[in-house]
C-alpha positions in Angstrom: -7.6 -99.6 -33.2 -10.2 -101.0 -30.8 -11.6 -99.0 -27.9 -12.8 -101.3 -25.2 -14.0 -98.8 -22.6 -15.0 -95.2 -22.9 -15.7 -92.9 -19.9 -16.6 -89.2 -19.8 -13.0 -88.2 -20.4 -11.0 -91.4 -21.3 -10.6 -94.1 -23.9 -9.2 -97.4 -22.9 -7.9 -99.0 -26.0 -5.3 -101.2 -27.8 -1.7 -100.2 -27.6 -0.3 -98.4 -30.7 3.3 -98.1 -31.9 3.3 -94.4 -31.0 2.6 -95.3 -27.3 6.0 -97.0 -27.0 8.2 -93.9 -26.3 6.0 -92.3 -23.7 5.5 -95.7 -22.1 9.3 -96.2 -21.9 9.7 -92.7 -20.5 7.1 -93.2 -17.9 8.7 -96.5 -16.7 12.1 -94.7 -16.5 10.7 -92.0 -14.3 11.7 -92.1 -10.7 8.5 -90.4 -9.5 6.3 -92.9 -11.3 8.4 -95.9 -10.1 8.7 -94.7 -6.5 6.8 -97.7 -5.2 8.5 -100.2 -7.5 11.8 -101.9 -6.8 13.5 -100.4 -9.9 13.1 -98.4 -13.0 12.4 -100.3 -16.2 14.8 -100.2 -19.1 13.5 -99.1 -22.5 13.9 -102.6 -23.8 11.9 -104.1 -20.9 9.2 -101.5 -21.4 9.0 -102.5 -25.1 8.7 -106.1 -24.2 6.0 -105.4 -21.6 4.0 -103.3 -24.0 4.1 -106.0 -26.6 3.0 -108.6 -24.0 0.1 -106.4 -22.7 -1.2 -105.9 -26.3 -1.0 -109.6 -27.0 -3.1 -110.4 -24.0 -5.7 -107.8 -25.0 -5.8 -109.1 -28.5 -6.3 -112.6 -27.3 -8.8 -112.0 -24.5 -10.4 -108.5 -24.9 -9.2 -107.8 -21.4 -5.9 -106.7 -20.0 -3.9 -103.6 -19.2 -5.3 -101.1 -21.7 -3.6 -98.0 -23.1 -5.4 -94.9 -21.8 -5.9 -91.7 -23.8 -7.6 -88.4 -23.0 -10.6 -88.0 -25.3 -10.2 -84.2 -25.5 -6.6 -84.4 -26.9 -6.1 -88.1 -27.8 -3.0 -87.8 -25.7 -1.6 -91.0 -24.1 -1.8 -91.0 -20.3 -0.6 -94.5 -19.3 -2.5 -97.7 -18.7 -5.5 -99.0 -16.6 -6.8 -102.5 -16.7 -6.7 -106.0 -15.5 -3.8 -108.4 -15.1 -4.3 -112.1 -14.8 -2.3 -113.6 -12.0 -2.0 -117.3 -12.6 -1.7 -120.1 -10.0 1.9 -120.7 -11.1 3.1 -117.2 -10.2 5.6 -116.0 -7.7 2.8 -115.3 -5.2 1.6 -117.8 -2.7 -1.9 -116.4 -2.2 -4.6 -119.1 -1.5 -6.9 -117.2 -3.8 -4.9 -117.8 -7.0 -5.6 -117.5 -9.8 -7.2 -114.1 -9.9 -7.4 -110.8 -11.8 -5.6 -107.8 -10.4 -6.7 -104.3 -11.3 -3.9 -101.9 -11.9 -3.0 -98.5 -13.3 0.0 -96.4 -14.0 -0.3 -92.8 -15.3 2.1 -90.1 -16.2 2.7 -87.6 -13.3 1.4 -84.6 -15.3 -2.2 -85.9 -14.9 -2.0 -87.2 -11.3 -4.7 -85.7 -9.0 -7.3 -85.3 -11.7 -9.3 -88.4 -10.9 -8.3 -90.3 -14.1 -7.2 -93.4 -12.3 -10.4 -93.6 -10.3 -12.6 -92.9 -13.4 -10.8 -95.5 -15.5 -10.6 -98.1 -12.8 -14.3 -97.8 -12.0 -15.0 -98.4 -15.7 -12.7 -101.4 -15.8 -14.5 -102.9 -12.8 -17.8 -102.5 -14.6 -16.3 -104.0 -17.8 -15.0 -107.0 -15.7 -18.4 -107.5 -14.2 -20.0 -107.4 -17.7 -17.5 -110.1 -18.8 -18.6 -112.3 -15.9 -15.7 -111.9 -13.5 -16.8 -112.3 -9.9 -13.9 -110.8 -8.0 -10.9 -108.5 -8.5 -7.9 -107.8 -6.3 -5.4 -105.0 -6.2 -2.1 -104.6 -4.4 0.6 -102.1 -3.9 3.4 -101.1 -1.4 1.9 -100.4 2.0 3.4 -96.9 1.7 1.6 -96.0 -1.6 -1.2 -93.9 -0.1 -2.3 -92.5 -3.5 -3.0 -95.9 -5.0 -4.6 -97.1 -1.8 -7.0 -94.1 -1.9 -7.9 -95.0 -5.5 -8.6 -98.6 -4.4 -10.9 -97.3 -1.7 -12.7 -94.8 -4.0 -13.5 -97.6 -6.4 -15.1 -99.6 -3.6 -12.3 -102.0 -2.8 -11.8 -103.2 0.7 -8.6 -103.9 2.5 -8.0 -107.6 2.4 -4.6 -108.4 3.9 -0.9 -107.6 4.1 1.9 -109.6 2.5 5.6 -109.5 1.8 6.5 -109.0 -1.8 8.4 -112.2 -2.9 11.3 -110.7 -4.9 12.6 -108.3 -2.3 14.9 -108.8 0.6 13.3 -108.7 4.1 15.0 -105.3 4.7 13.8 -103.7 1.5 11.6 -100.6 2.2 9.0 -101.8 -0.3 8.9 -105.4 1.1 5.5 -105.0 2.9 2.5 -104.8 0.6 -1.2 -104.4 1.0 -3.9 -106.2 -0.9 -7.4 -105.0 -1.6 -10.5 -106.9 -2.8 -13.7 -106.2 -4.7 -16.6 -108.6 -5.0 -18.2 -108.0 -8.4 -21.2 -110.2 -7.8 -23.0 -107.5 -5.7 
């Protein structure tokens, strides 16, 4: 197992087989998926975990599994997702890296997302990335606060492409961080 990033309390590492069940449970949790269009099936979560690990293995960058150093307990993921030019989005800035996180509700409010995301931004800068974006539903105040705490600035609003114009999560917000500074 490779640990890519360590913070005071966290290890950001490769995915392991034993991460699958808690990852599946997290993605089937309505509280966790509140700002997503739907819950994820166990099969879809298994596929996503496999793909995330493949990206990390190939590039040493991606959406890392996160564990608490004190207990070695799995908490979720934090990392970078590459958004290619040929994606569903129509942003003029494509391609780019998007920073993201998803943690189990039992650890929300402890600063883990901020701690891990700050470390990921430093890691990205060390790898030579020049900018990073983040986006979420306009209503997701918790994630927006993390974005602001890690030094990201509001960039724009957009409509999420896969949702009907009446869907309550249609309107999204995007944040930006210049890593060259």
